C-alpha positions in Angstrom: 135.2 88.7 82.1 131.8 88.3 83.7 130.5 84.9 84.7 126.7 85.7 84.7 126.8 86.8 88.2 126.6 90.6 87.5 123.6 92.7 86.6 122.7 96.3 85.5 119.3 97.1 87.0 117.3 100.1 86.0 114.4 102.1 87.2 112.9 105.5 86.5 111.5 108.1 88.9 109.7 111.4 88.5 112.2 113.8 90.3 115.9 114.2 90.6 115.6 114.2 94.4 113.8 110.8 94.4 116.5 109.4 92.1 119.2 110.6 94.4 117.5 109.1 97.5 116.9 105.7 95.8 120.5 105.6 94.5 122.1 106.5 97.8 119.8 104.1 99.7 120.7 101.1 97.6 124.5 101.8 97.7 124.4 102.5 101.5 122.7 99.1 102.0 125.3 97.5 99.7 122.5 96.3 97.4 124.4 97.9 94.5 128.1 98.9 94.2 127.1 102.0 92.3 124.2 103.8 90.8 124.2 106.2 87.9 121.5 108.8 87.4 120.8 110.0 83.9 119.8 113.5 83.2 116.1 114.0 82.5 114.7 111.7 79.9 111.3 111.8 78.1 109.2 108.7 78.7 106.2 107.9 76.5 104.0 105.0 77.8 100.5 103.6 78.1 99.0 103.8 81.5 95.3 103.0 82.4 94.2 103.3 78.8 95.9 106.5 78.0 99.2 107.4 76.3 101.2 109.6 78.5 104.5 111.6 78.2 106.5 112.5 81.3 110.0 113.6 82.3 111.8 111.1 84.4 115.3 110.3 85.8 116.7 106.9 85.0 118.9 105.1 87.6 121.1 102.3 86.6 122.5 100.1 89.4 125.4 97.7 89.1 124.9 94.7 91.4 125.3 90.9 91.6 122.7 88.4 90.8 122.8 87.3 94.4 121.8 90.8 95.6 119.1 91.3 92.9 116.1 90.1 95.0 117.0 92.4 97.9 117.6 95.4 95.5 114.2 94.7 93.8 112.4 94.5 97.2 114.1 97.8 98.2 113.0 99.5 95.0 109.4 98.2 95.2 109.1 99.3 98.8 110.7 102.7 98.5 109.5 103.7 95.0 106.7 106.3 94.6 105.1 104.6 91.5 102.3 102.1 91.7 104.1 99.9 89.1 107.7 100.9 89.0 110.0 99.7 86.2 112.6 97.4 87.6 114.5 95.6 84.8 117.7 93.6 85.1 120.2 93.0 82.2 123.1 90.6 82.6 126.5 92.1 82.4 128.2 89.6 80.0 131.6 91.1 79.8 133.7 93.4 82.0 137.1 94.1 83.3 138.3 91.7 86.1 139.2 94.6 88.3 135.8 96.4 88.0 133.8 93.2 88.5 135.9 92.2 91.5 135.2 95.7 93.0 131.5 95.3 92.2 131.4 91.9 94.0 133.3 93.3 97.0 131.0 96.4 97.3 127.9 94.3 97.3 128.9 91.8 100.0 126.3 91.9 102.7 128.9 91.5 105.5 132.2 93.0 104.2 135.5 92.4 106.0 136.4 95.1 108.5 137.6 98.3 106.9 135.5 98.2 103.8 
């Protein structure tokens, strides 16, 4: 069971290649244990006074609350949008084994061999 320390963080980007790069970068830096990229989605939104529709790729990162600030900073720095969507949702429940893995994979200084 979760203890409020785990988050699902999402963002969207305009190409599959950018999604792959952002996902790999966050996992390689241990800012997230994993990242899932959804197939193209259709986004309808208001931007600078106009209603726009675009195709985007959604990335959902699994991380800890302790790593959120660094993940957000990474996304804001690396993202191609002027105002990227970065939303965190608490993971309120989860299997002990998965959440233990998630915590281990986001440790900034993991034990040797991990």
